[in-house]
C-alpha positions as CSV (number, residue, x, y, z in Angstrom):
1,M,116.1,122.9,110.5
2,A,113.1,121.4,108.8
3,N,109.8,120.9,110.7
4,T,109.1,117.6,112.3
5,Y,105.4,116.9,112.1
6,S,103.6,114.9,114.7
7,D,101.7,111.9,113.3
8,V,99.1,112.1,116.2
9,W,96.3,114.6,116.0
10,D,95.2,117.1,118.5
11,L,91.6,116.8,119.7
12,E,92.1,118.5,123.0
13,V,91.8,121.9,121.2
14,F,88.1,121.1,120.7
15,F,87.1,119.5,124.0
16,E,89.6,118.6,126.8
17,G,89.5,115.1,128.2
18,G,88.5,112.9,125.3
19,S,85.3,110.9,125.7
20,N,85.1,111.9,129.4
21,S,85.3,115.6,128.7
22,P,82.9,117.6,130.9
23,E,83.2,120.4,128.3
24,F,81.9,118.0,125.6
25,A,79.0,116.9,127.8
26,D,78.1,120.6,128.1
27,H,78.3,120.9,124.3
28,L,75.9,118.1,123.8
29,K,73.5,119.6,126.3
30,A,73.7,123.0,124.4
31,A,73.1,121.2,121.1
32,G,70.0,119.6,122.5
33,E,68.7,123.0,123.7
34,Q,69.4,124.7,120.4
35,I,67.6,121.9,118.5
36,E,64.6,122.3,120.9
37,K,64.5,126.0,120.3
38,F,64.6,125.6,116.5
39,K,61.9,122.9,116.8
40,K,59.6,125.1,118.9
41,E,60.0,128.1,116.5
42,V,59.2,125.9,113.5
43,E,56.2,124.3,115.3
44,G,54.8,127.8,116.2
45,W,55.3,129.1,112.6
46,E,52.1,129.3,110.6
47,P,53.4,130.8,107.4
48,A,51.0,133.1,105.5
49,D,51.4,132.8,101.8
50,Q,52.9,136.3,101.7
51,P,56.3,137.7,100.7
52,D,56.7,139.4,104.2
53,E,57.3,136.0,105.7
54,G,60.9,136.4,104.5
55,T,62.2,137.9,107.8
56,K,60.8,135.0,109.8
57,L,62.2,132.5,107.3
58,A,65.7,134.0,107.6
59,D,65.5,133.9,111.4
60,L,64.6,130.2,111.3
61,V,67.5,129.5,108.9
62,G,69.8,131.3,111.4
63,L,68.5,129.0,114.3
64,F,69.0,125.9,112.1
65,D,72.5,127.1,111.3
66,G,73.5,127.3,115.0
67,A,72.0,123.9,115.9
68,A,73.4,122.1,112.9
69,K,76.9,123.4,113.6
70,K,76.7,122.1,117.2
71,V,75.5,118.7,116.0
72,R,78.2,118.5,113.3
73,Q,80.9,119.5,115.7
74,A,79.8,116.8,118.1
75,G,79.6,114.2,115.3
76,A,83.1,115.0,114.1
77,F,84.5,114.8,117.6
78,V,82.9,111.4,118.4
79,S,83.9,109.8,115.1
80,C,87.5,110.9,115.8
81,L,87.4,109.4,119.3
82,H,86.0,106.1,118.1
83,A,88.5,105.9,115.2
84,Q,91.6,106.6,117.3
85,N,90.7,103.8,119.8
86,T,88.0,101.3,118.9
87,D,88.0,100.0,122.5
88,D,86.8,103.4,123.8
89,K,83.3,102.2,125.0
90,K,82.3,105.7,126.1
91,A,82.8,107.0,122.6
92,G,80.4,104.3,121.4
93,Q,77.8,105.6,123.8
94,L,78.4,109.2,122.8
95,K,77.9,108.2,119.2
96,A,74.4,106.9,120.0
97,T,73.7,110.3,121.7
98,V,74.8,112.2,118.7
99,T,72.7,110.0,116.5
100,E,69.7,110.9,118.6
101,L,70.5,114.6,118.4
102,S,70.8,114.3,114.6
103,A,67.5,112.5,114.3
104,S,65.9,115.1,116.5
105,L,67.3,117.9,114.2
106,Q,66.1,115.9,111.2
107,T,62.6,115.8,112.6
108,A,62.6,119.6,113.1
109,L,63.9,120.0,109.6
110,T,61.2,117.7,108.2
111,A,58.6,120.0,109.7
112,F,60.5,123.1,108.4
113,D,60.6,121.6,104.9
114,Q,56.9,120.8,104.9
115,K,56.1,124.4,105.8
116,L,58.3,125.6,102.9
117,S,56.2,123.5,100.6
118,S,53.1,125.4,101.7
119,F,54.1,128.6,99.8
120,S,52.7,129.1,96.3
121,Q,55.3,129.3,93.5
122,D,54.8,133.1,93.0
123,V,55.3,134.0,96.6
124,W,58.2,131.6,96.9
125,D,60.0,133.3,94.0
126,E,59.4,136.7,95.5
127,L,60.7,135.5,98.9
128,L,64.0,134.6,97.4
129,Q,64.7,137.9,95.7
130,D,67.4,139.3,98.0
131,G,69.7,139.0,101.0
132,L,70.5,135.7,102.7
133,L,67.5,133.9,101.1
134,K,68.7,134.8,97.6
135,E,72.1,133.4,98.5
136,L,70.4,130.1,99.7
137,R,68.0,130.0,96.8
138,F,69.1,126.7,95.3
139,V,69.3,124.8,98.7
140,L,66.0,126.1,100.0
141,T,64.2,125.3,96.8
142,E,65.7,121.9,96.8
143,R,64.4,121.3,100.3
144,R,60.9,122.6,99.4
145,D,60.8,120.3,96.3
146,R,61.9,117.2,98.2
147,A,59.4,117.8,100.9
148,A,56.6,117.9,98.3
149,E,57.7,114.4,97.2
150,K,57.6,112.9,100.7
151,L,54.8,111.8,103.0
152,S,53.1,114.1,105.5
153,E,55.0,115.8,108.2
154,K,53.5,113.4,110.8
155,E,54.5,110.3,108.8
156,E,58.0,111.5,108.0
157,T,58.5,112.4,111.7
158,A,57.4,108.9,112.7
159,I,59.9,107.4,110.2
160,N,62.7,109.5,111.6
161,A,61.9,108.5,115.1
162,L,61.7,104.8,114.3
163,S,64.9,104.9,112.3
164,V,67.0,105.6,115.4
165,D,66.4,102.1,116.9
166,G,65.6,100.5,113.5
167,Y,67.6,101.7,110.5
168,H,70.5,103.4,112.3
169,G,70.5,100.8,115.0
170,W,71.3,98.1,112.4
171,G,74.1,100.3,111.0
172,Q,75.6,100.6,114.5
173,M,75.3,96.8,114.9
174,Y,77.5,96.3,111.9
175,D,80.2,98.6,113.4
176,L,80.0,96.6,116.6
177,L,80.4,93.3,114.8
178,V,83.4,94.5,112.8
179,G,85.1,95.6,116.0
180,Y,84.7,92.0,117.3
181,T,85.8,90.4,114.1
182,K,89.4,89.2,114.4
183,V,91.4,87.6,111.6
184,Q,93.6,84.7,112.9
185,F,96.8,84.8,110.9
186,K,99.6,82.5,112.2
187,E,100.0,83.3,115.8
188,E,98.5,86.8,115.5
189,S,94.9,87.9,116.1
190,L,94.6,90.8,113.7
191,S,92.0,93.6,113.5
192,V,90.3,93.8,110.1
193,G,92.3,96.9,109.4
194,Q,95.6,95.2,110.1
195,A,94.7,92.2,108.0
196,A,93.6,94.4,105.1
197,N,97.1,95.9,105.0
198,K,98.7,92.5,104.6
199,L,96.8,91.9,101.4
200,A,99.4,94.2,99.8
201,D,102.3,92.1,101.0
202,A,104.9,91.3,98.4
203,D,104.9,87.6,99.4
204,R,102.1,85.7,97.7
205,S,101.9,83.0,100.3
206,V,101.3,85.7,103.0
207,R,98.5,87.3,100.8
208,K,97.0,83.9,100.1
209,D,97.0,82.8,103.7
210,V,95.7,86.2,105.0
211,F,92.9,86.1,102.4
212,A,91.9,82.6,103.5
213,A,91.8,83.7,107.1
214,W,90.0,86.9,106.0
215,E,87.3,84.9,104.2
216,Q,87.0,82.6,107.2
217,A,86.6,85.5,109.7
218,W,83.8,87.2,107.7
219,G,82.2,83.8,106.9
220,E,81.9,82.8,110.5
221,K,79.7,85.8,111.2
222,E,78.0,85.9,107.7
223,D,74.5,85.2,109.2
224,F,74.8,88.3,111.4
225,Y,76.1,90.4,108.5
226,A,73.3,89.1,106.2
227,K,70.6,89.8,108.7
228,T,72.0,93.4,109.2
229,L,72.2,94.0,105.4
230,N,68.7,92.7,104.8
231,H,67.2,94.8,107.6
232,L,68.9,98.0,106.3
233,A,67.6,97.4,102.8
234,G,64.2,96.3,104.0
235,F,63.8,99.5,106.1
236,R,64.8,101.6,103.1
237,L,62.5,99.8,100.6
238,N,59.5,100.1,102.9
239,V,60.1,103.8,103.3
240,Y,60.4,104.2,99.5
241,K,57.2,102.1,99.0
242,L,55.3,104.4,101.4
243,R,56.4,107.5,99.5
244,G,55.5,105.9,96.2
245,W,59.1,105.8,94.9
246,E,59.6,103.0,92.4
247,D,63.3,103.3,91.6
248,V,65.8,102.5,94.3
249,L,68.2,105.0,92.6
250,K,65.8,107.9,93.0
251,E,67.1,108.9,96.4
252,P,70.8,108.4,95.8
253,L,70.5,110.4,92.5
254,D,68.6,113.2,94.3
255,I,71.1,113.3,97.1
256,N,73.9,113.5,94.5
257,R,72.0,116.2,92.6
258,M,72.5,114.3,89.3
259,K,70.4,112.9,86.5
260,K,69.9,109.2,85.7
261,E,71.2,110.1,82.1
262,T,74.5,111.2,83.6
263,L,74.9,108.0,85.6
264,D,74.0,105.9,82.6
265,A,76.4,107.7,80.3
266,M,79.2,107.3,82.8
267,W,78.7,103.5,83.3
268,E,78.2,103.0,79.6
269,V,81.6,104.5,78.8
270,I,83.2,102.5,81.5
271,S,81.7,99.2,80.3
272,D,82.9,100.0,76.8
273,N,86.5,100.5,78.0
274,K,87.1,97.5,80.2
275,E,89.4,95.8,77.7
276,P,92.6,97.9,78.4
277,F,92.2,97.2,82.1
278,V,91.7,93.5,81.5
279,R,95.0,93.6,79.5
280,F,96.7,95.3,82.4
281,L,95.5,92.7,84.9
282,N,96.7,89.9,82.6
283,R,100.1,91.6,82.2
284,K,100.3,92.1,86.0
285,A,99.6,88.3,86.4
286,G,102.4,87.5,84.0
287,L,104.8,89.8,85.8
288,L,104.0,88.0,89.1
289,G,104.5,84.7,87.4
290,L,100.9,83.7,87.4
291,E,98.4,82.5,84.8
292,K,95.7,84.8,86.2
293,L,95.3,87.1,89.2
294,S,93.2,86.3,92.2
295,W,91.4,88.8,94.3
296,F,94.2,88.8,96.9
297,D,96.8,89.6,94.1
298,L,95.1,92.8,93.1
299,D,97.1,94.9,95.5
300,A,100.3,92.9,95.2
301,P,103.3,95.2,94.5
302,I,105.1,95.0,91.2
303,G,108.9,94.7,91.3
304,S,111.0,94.9,94.4
305,A,111.7,98.6,94.4
306,E,109.4,99.3,97.3
307,S,109.8,103.1,97.7
308,K,109.0,103.9,101.3
309,M,108.7,107.4,102.7
310,T,108.7,108.4,106.3
311,Y,105.7,110.4,107.5
312,Q,107.8,113.6,107.3
313,Q,109.0,112.8,103.8
314,G,105.5,112.0,102.7
315,A,104.2,115.3,104.1
316,D,107.0,117.4,102.5
317,F,106.4,115.6,99.2
318,I,102.7,116.5,99.3
319,V,103.3,120.1,100.2
320,D,106.0,120.6,97.5
321,N,103.8,119.1,94.8
322,F,100.6,120.9,95.8
323,A,102.8,124.1,95.5
324,Q,103.4,123.2,91.8
325,F,99.6,123.6,91.3
326,G,98.9,126.6,93.5
327,K,99.9,128.4,96.6
328,E,96.5,128.2,98.4
329,M,96.5,124.4,98.3
330,A,100.1,124.1,99.5
331,D,99.6,126.6,102.4
332,F,96.5,124.6,103.5
333,A,98.4,121.3,103.6
334,K,101.3,122.9,105.5
335,M,98.8,124.3,108.1
336,A,97.2,120.9,108.5
337,F,100.6,119.3,109.2
338,E,101.9,122.0,111.5
339,D,98.7,122.3,113.6
340,N,98.4,118.5,114.1
341,W,95.2,118.0,112.2
342,I,96.3,114.4,111.2
343,E,96.2,111.1,113.0
344,A,98.5,108.8,111.1
345,E,100.3,106.7,113.7
346,D,100.6,103.0,112.9
347,R,99.4,101.3,116.1
348,P,96.9,98.6,117.1
349,G,93.4,99.5,118.3
350,K,92.7,102.0,115.5
351,A,89.7,101.7,113.2
352,P,90.5,100.6,109.6
353,G,90.5,103.0,106.7
354,G,90.8,106.8,106.4
355,F,88.5,109.7,106.5
356,H,88.3,113.5,106.7
357,T,85.9,115.3,109.0
358,F,85.2,119.0,109.6
359,F,84.5,120.9,112.8
360,P,82.3,123.7,111.7
361,E,82.4,125.7,115.0
362,S,86.2,125.7,115.0
363,S,86.6,126.0,111.2
364,Q,89.2,123.1,111.4
365,S,89.5,119.7,109.8
366,R,90.8,116.4,111.1
367,I,92.2,113.6,109.0
368,F,92.4,109.9,110.1
369,M,94.5,107.1,108.5
370,T,97.2,104.6,109.4
371,Y,100.5,105.6,107.7
372,S,103.1,102.9,107.1
373,G,105.1,104.7,104.4
374,T,103.9,103.0,101.2
375,P,103.1,105.0,98.0
376,S,99.5,104.2,98.5
377,N,99.6,105.7,102.0
378,V,101.0,108.9,100.5
379,S,98.1,108.9,98.1
380,T,95.6,108.4,100.8
381,L,97.1,111.3,102.8
382,A,96.9,113.6,99.7
383,H,93.3,112.4,99.1
384,E,92.1,113.3,102.6
385,L,93.9,116.6,102.4
386,G,92.0,117.3,99.2
387,H,88.8,116.8,101.2
388,G,90.1,119.2,103.7
389,F,91.0,121.8,101.1
390,H,87.4,121.5,99.7
391,T,85.9,122.5,103.0
392,F,88.5,125.1,103.5
393,A,87.7,126.7,100.2
394,M,84.1,127.0,101.3
395,R,84.8,128.3,104.8
396,D,83.2,131.7,104.3
397,L,79.9,130.4,102.8
398,H,76.7,129.8,104.8
399,L,76.5,126.3,106.3
400,L,73.6,125.4,104.0
401,N,75.7,126.3,100.9
402,R,78.5,124.0,102.1
403,N,76.6,120.8,102.0
404,Y,78.1,119.3,98.9
405,A,76.9,115.9,97.7
406,M,79.2,112.9,97.8
407,N,79.8,112.7,94.1
408,V,81.4,116.1,94.1
409,A,82.9,115.5,97.5
410,E,85.3,113.1,95.8
411,T,86.4,115.8,93.3
412,A,88.9,117.7,95.4
413,S,90.3,114.6,97.0
414,T,90.9,112.8,93.8
415,F,92.4,115.9,92.3
416,A,94.9,116.2,95.1
417,E,95.7,112.5,94.8
418,M,96.3,112.9,91.1
419,I,98.8,115.8,91.6
420,V,100.8,113.6,94.0
421,S,100.7,110.3,92.1
422,D,101.6,112.0,88.8
423,A,104.6,113.7,90.6
424,S,105.6,110.3,92.1
425,V,105.7,108.7,88.6
426,K,107.7,111.6,87.1
427,N,110.2,111.6,90.1
428,A,110.9,107.9,89.9
429,Q,114.6,107.3,90.0
430,T,114.6,103.9,88.2
431,K,112.5,102.1,85.7
432,E,111.4,99.6,88.4
433,E,110.3,102.3,90.7
434,K,108.5,104.1,87.9
435,L,106.7,100.8,87.1
436,G,105.6,100.3,90.8
437,L,104.3,103.8,91.0
438,L,102.5,103.7,87.7
439,E,101.0,100.4,88.7
440,D,99.8,102.0,92.0
441,K,98.1,104.8,89.9
442,I,96.4,102.3,87.6
443,Q,95.3,100.4,90.6
444,R,93.2,103.4,91.5
445,S,91.5,103.3,88.1
446,V,90.9,99.5,88.5
447,A,89.4,100.2,92.0
448,L,87.1,103.0,90.7
449,L,86.2,101.6,87.3
450,M,86.0,97.9,88.3
451,N,85.7,97.4,92.0
452,I,83.2,100.2,92.5
453,H,81.3,99.0,89.4
454,A,81.0,95.6,91.0
455,R,79.6,97.2,94.1
456,F,77.1,99.1,92.1
457,L,76.0,96.0,90.1
458,F,75.8,94.0,93.3
459,E,73.7,96.6,95.1
460,T,71.4,97.1,92.2
461,S,70.7,93.4,91.9
462,F,70.5,92.9,95.6
463,Y,67.8,95.6,96.0
464,E,65.7,94.0,93.2
465,E,65.8,90.6,95.0
466,R,65.2,92.1,98.4
467,K,61.9,93.5,97.2
468,Q,60.7,89.9,96.9
469,G,62.0,88.9,100.4
470,V,65.0,88.3,102.5
471,V,68.2,87.3,100.6
472,N,70.2,84.6,102.3
473,P,74.0,84.7,102.8
474,E,74.7,82.1,100.1
475,R,72.7,84.1,97.5
476,L,74.4,87.3,98.6
477,G,77.7,85.6,97.8
478,E,76.4,84.6,94.3
479,L,75.2,88.1,93.5
480,M,78.6,89.5,94.6
481,K,80.6,87.0,92.6
482,N,78.5,87.6,89.5
483,A,78.9,91.4,89.9
484,Q,82.7,91.0,90.3
485,E,83.0,88.8,87.2
486,E,81.2,91.3,85.1
487,A,82.9,94.4,86.5
488,Y,86.4,92.8,86.2
489,G,85.7,91.5,82.7
490,G,86.3,87.9,83.9
491,A,90.0,88.8,84.5
492,L,90.4,87.1,87.9
493,E,90.8,83.4,88.8
494,E,89.4,83.7,92.3
495,Y,86.9,86.4,93.5
496,H,85.8,87.6,97.0
497,P,82.1,86.5,97.4
498,L,82.1,87.7,101.0
499,F,82.9,91.3,99.9
500,W,79.2,92.2,100.7
501,A,80.0,91.5,104.4
502,S,83.5,93.0,104.6
503,K,82.8,96.3,102.9
504,L,81.5,98.9,105.3
505,H,80.0,101.0,102.5
506,F,77.0,98.6,102.1
507,F,76.1,99.2,105.7
508,I,76.2,103.0,105.8
509,T,72.9,104.5,106.8
510,G,73.6,108.1,106.0
511,V,73.4,107.6,102.3
512,P,72.2,104.7,100.1
513,F,74.3,103.4,97.2
514,Y,77.6,104.6,98.6
515,N,79.5,103.6,95.5
516,F,78.8,105.3,92.1
517,P,79.6,108.8,93.6
518,Y,83.2,107.7,94.0
519,T,83.5,106.8,90.3
520,F,81.7,110.0,89.3
521,G,84.1,112.1,91.5
522,Y,87.1,110.3,90.2
523,L,86.3,110.8,86.5
524,F,84.9,114.3,87.1
525,S,88.1,115.4,88.7
526,L,90.2,113.8,86.0
527,G,88.3,116.0,83.5
528,I,89.1,119.0,85.7
529,Y,92.7,117.8,86.1
530,A,93.1,117.6,82.3
531,M,92.0,121.3,82.1
532,A,94.4,122.3,84.9
533,L,97.3,120.7,83.0
534,E,96.3,122.6,79.9
535,E,96.1,126.0,81.7
536,G,99.0,125.6,84.1
537,K,99.5,127.5,87.4
538,G,96.8,130.1,86.9
539,Y,94.1,127.5,87.2
540,E,93.9,127.4,91.0
541,E,91.6,130.4,91.1
542,K,89.1,128.8,88.7
543,Y,89.4,125.6,90.6
544,I,88.5,127.3,93.9
545,A,85.5,129.0,92.2
546,L,84.2,125.6,91.1
547,L,84.7,124.1,94.6
548,K,82.7,127.0,96.1
549,D,79.8,126.3,93.8
550,S,79.8,122.6,94.4
551,A,77.0,122.6,96.9
552,S,74.6,125.1,95.3
553,M,73.8,123.7,91.9
554,T,73.3,120.3,90.2
555,V,76.3,118.6,88.9
556,E,75.1,119.1,85.4
557,E,74.9,122.9,86.0
558,L,78.3,122.9,87.7
559,A,80.0,121.2,84.8
560,Q,78.2,123.5,82.3
561,K,79.2,126.6,84.2
562,H,82.8,125.8,85.1
563,L,83.9,123.3,82.4
564,N,81.5,124.1,79.6
565,V,80.5,120.4,79.2
566,D,77.3,118.3,79.1
567,L,77.6,115.4,81.5
568,T,74.6,113.5,80.1
569,K,76.7,113.0,76.9
570,K,79.5,110.5,76.6
571,D,82.2,112.9,75.3
572,F,83.2,114.2,78.7
573,W,83.4,110.7,80.3
574,E,85.3,109.3,77.3
575,K,88.0,112.0,77.7
576,A,88.3,111.3,81.4
577,V,88.5,107.5,81.0
578,R,91.1,108.1,78.2
579,M,93.5,109.5,80.9
580,C,93.2,106.2,82.8
581,V,93.8,104.2,79.6
582,D,96.9,106.3,78.8
583,D,98.5,105.2,82.1
584,V,97.7,101.6,81.1
585,E,99.3,102.1,77.6
586,E,102.5,103.5,79.3
587,F,102.6,100.6,81.6
588,M,102.2,98.1,78.8
589,A,105.0,99.7,76.8
590,L,107.3,99.7,79.9
591,T,106.7,96.0,80.4
592,E,106.9,94.8,76.8
């Protein structure tokens, strides 16, 4: 008999008793103690500019490793608790505790990094000649270089301390507001997650009414959201100003280990290739019997052949198709299903969206989503399993060499998603089903090449205006609408001016510009996927080698080493975008 997988995850294996777990309380205490120990050792370290400091440096790295694993384990647990039940007040309090621990570790790291920058170049090169330090060469040098570009240890420590109740506090305020935001639809009071699902309803009147209610819900609290967004950006801009950083993209590019030339080449190729996607959106409008699509029509299904899969069927489909690519990936997915790593149950009270998180002390992942059986749910599940496989491929590396940036973080997830959506299109039983699945696939390109482009354009213009002062809600709506019109090539009749309020990504404090890395990861993985298709089954080994390197070099170096391409040139990006355009051409031919 085939397995029946549970669609509820197991968190008890980490800490018994959920948010009231005494075991977790002990873990938090231990994390605090380890951070203190690391902090004290760093404070007491007066590095001589000598190569024999290597032993001490390796010891400190070991202490950091232990403390960071504890904090990450705690962060993963708390984010899971909060996501599975947004009414869990205790989880909210624990989140604040973990944020304090993270900030405290960050402070110790700031001091550590400053001391790294006290070594002369010659001694530094000698220190990293062998053993653990050689293995961590890229990451440690990156930390040293970044420290040299920041303020003094005292000033950076003050910024970290103030950010807990300032910067991060505003980020948490957003989460709180979203939890209280309810969308009134007919007799129902929907959470934003439930309402978002209805925007893909086959009935246009449902989509239209939900969208009107959606706009109203965000609009009622727009002053709160605008205040939050302005304070987040204001905090960030003030920090940049103090450090003497002119360009708001400096930090996001550094974090993503990529050059401005690479980002520019990518957006340029996308801007040059909007036309096929505009044609697609116009064709979709025609198929839905409309002159032009509106924002709430973007996710409307095409045709009536809504192919649904039970959770079990979706899981088996993913495992079977991963196996076509490689054994390791299929075995990983099977383990995730069998060991209850996935929370997919469709029930009220869950947070919207989906994510993957990793528990470093247990070497396990957890995946969160709400599964209702649509093709897009199956894609999301494959996507998050891709993230899981990425961390799994790196499981034997030192924690510092596992810290991949967000732009490559999307590589494995998109790759996994491509395997599954390609298979879905090929397996389609009827023309109508094929059309629906192909459309779902193109929707992803529309999301990453148009929607994300709009977010990037909005954020770029918002930051420029924020330098001059607070930007009011009305103006935020104008900036958003302008960005959407440009990014969608004017293809829509009605836009979503309140998207700046409803999109969590603008309010995330961990990383600024939480947008372009998605598009980068999508196209980067399409480039890799194209190579995998050329090489066939033997490619998995090379793919794993690339994933293992993804946190210990710049993206330009990664692409040069494993793909033999130059990301600052347009060729690579044109090839990747071409794959998306091919889908559009197939769709256009099928709907002639």
